[in-house]
PLY file of the C-alpha trace (Angstrom):
ply
format ascii 1.0
element vertex 124
property float x
property float y
property float z
element edge 123
property int vertex1
property int vertex2
end_header
0.07 0.13 0.06
1.07 3.72 -0.51
0.89 6.21 2.34
0.83 9.94 1.78
1.37 12.80 4.08
1.06 16.44 3.35
2.74 18.90 5.63
3.58 22.92 5.26
0.11 24.59 5.31
-0.57 27.29 7.57
-1.54 31.21 7.65
-0.25 33.50 5.36
-1.12 37.04 4.11
-2.26 37.75 0.62
0.64 38.24 -1.71
2.87 35.94 0.18
4.34 32.48 -0.43
4.01 29.12 1.18
5.44 25.70 0.35
3.78 22.56 0.68
5.33 19.08 0.95
3.95 15.53 0.51
5.88 12.41 1.04
4.91 9.20 -0.22
5.87 5.89 1.20
5.27 2.17 0.39
4.95 0.78 -3.22
5.14 3.78 -5.06
7.18 2.87 -7.96
4.59 2.36 -10.21
3.08 5.65 -9.72
2.37 7.38 -13.01
2.20 11.02 -11.38
1.53 12.78 -8.24
-0.97 15.65 -7.88
-2.27 18.36 -5.59
-5.88 19.07 -5.08
-7.64 21.38 -2.82
-11.16 21.90 -1.26
-12.33 25.56 -0.38
-15.52 26.09 1.88
-18.78 25.23 0.11
-16.68 24.06 -2.97
-16.14 20.96 -4.58
-12.59 19.48 -4.38
-10.63 20.62 -7.51
-7.39 19.78 -9.32
-4.60 22.26 -8.73
-1.30 20.63 -10.14
0.36 17.40 -10.99
3.78 16.13 -12.02
4.61 13.04 -14.00
7.11 10.81 -12.20
9.06 9.66 -15.14
9.91 12.74 -16.62
8.98 15.46 -14.00
6.78 17.25 -16.70
4.00 19.30 -14.91
0.44 20.39 -15.49
-1.76 22.75 -13.85
-5.18 24.15 -13.49
-5.81 27.44 -15.28
-6.54 29.35 -12.08
-3.26 28.71 -10.49
-0.75 28.72 -13.47
1.99 31.33 -12.76
1.57 31.33 -9.22
1.89 27.68 -8.19
4.60 25.41 -8.96
4.85 21.73 -8.53
8.22 20.12 -8.38
9.77 16.59 -6.93
12.54 15.09 -5.34
12.96 11.60 -6.60
15.74 10.29 -3.82
13.09 11.29 -1.16
9.62 10.39 -2.86
8.66 13.73 -2.19
6.85 16.43 -4.09
6.40 20.11 -3.36
4.01 22.78 -4.25
5.46 26.35 -4.09
2.78 28.86 -3.66
3.46 32.38 -4.39
1.29 35.65 -4.86
-1.17 33.89 -2.73
-4.77 35.27 -2.80
-7.62 34.82 -0.30
-9.40 32.56 -2.93
-6.57 30.00 -2.54
-7.80 29.29 1.00
-8.51 25.46 1.27
-7.73 22.17 2.43
-5.01 20.94 -0.07
-4.43 17.24 -0.85
-1.52 15.20 -2.22
-2.62 12.27 -3.93
-1.02 9.40 -6.13
-2.02 8.42 -9.63
-0.99 5.11 -10.70
-3.67 4.87 -13.46
-2.64 7.54 -16.09
-0.48 10.45 -17.04
-1.30 13.93 -16.82
-4.86 12.88 -15.29
-6.89 15.65 -13.54
-9.59 13.17 -12.24
-9.97 12.27 -8.80
-10.80 8.82 -9.73
-7.23 8.18 -11.17
-5.70 9.04 -7.75
-6.26 5.81 -5.49
-4.07 7.09 -2.55
-4.43 10.42 -0.65
-3.11 12.36 2.31
-5.32 13.69 4.88
-4.87 17.23 3.60
-3.19 20.23 5.01
-4.90 23.71 5.60
-3.84 27.00 3.73
-5.31 30.12 4.88
-4.76 33.27 3.03
-6.00 36.50 5.03
-6.42 39.88 3.34
0 1
1 2
2 3
3 4
4 5
5 6
6 7
7 8
8 9
9 10
10 11
11 12
12 13
13 14
14 15
15 16
16 17
17 18
18 19
19 20
20 21
21 22
22 23
23 24
24 25
25 26
26 27
27 28
28 29
29 30
30 31
31 32
32 33
33 34
34 35
35 36
36 37
37 38
38 39
39 40
40 41
41 42
42 43
43 44
44 45
45 46
46 47
47 48
48 49
49 50
50 51
51 52
52 53
53 54
54 55
55 56
56 57
57 58
58 59
59 60
60 61
61 62
62 63
63 64
64 65
65 66
66 67
67 68
68 69
69 70
70 71
71 72
72 73
73 74
74 75
75 76
76 77
77 78
78 79
79 80
80 81
81 82
82 83
83 84
84 85
85 86
86 87
87 88
88 89
89 90
90 91
91 92
92 93
93 94
94 95
95 96
96 97
97 98
98 99
99 100
100 101
101 102
102 103
103 104
104 105
105 106
106 107
107 108
108 109
109 110
110 111
111 112
112 113
113 114
114 115
115 116
116 117
117 118
118 119
119 120
120 121
121 122
122 123
């Protein structure tokens, strides 16, 4: 099985930066990609960013392009979400997940392993 643990959430002022980390353990060698999702209060969970494990290519939701960057550290089985120019609408619980079914997927159903989430709050 695969275990996923997010960290790095917290309270930040609008315009600030924050970096989230996601550590994966267990049988992760077959993972196609790792992704970040978020769920804001009263909203459905949405895809934020993903990174293909084999080549490090990235893909993003339109709403976060240019402000959020996903990267990886293969040796540590860790992915990061660097968040800059944060806005109050970025406030959400952020989830990391492992995709073993298809590259560049934005669908929750393709990510069978999930962390418990980390809260990001952006104040105005």
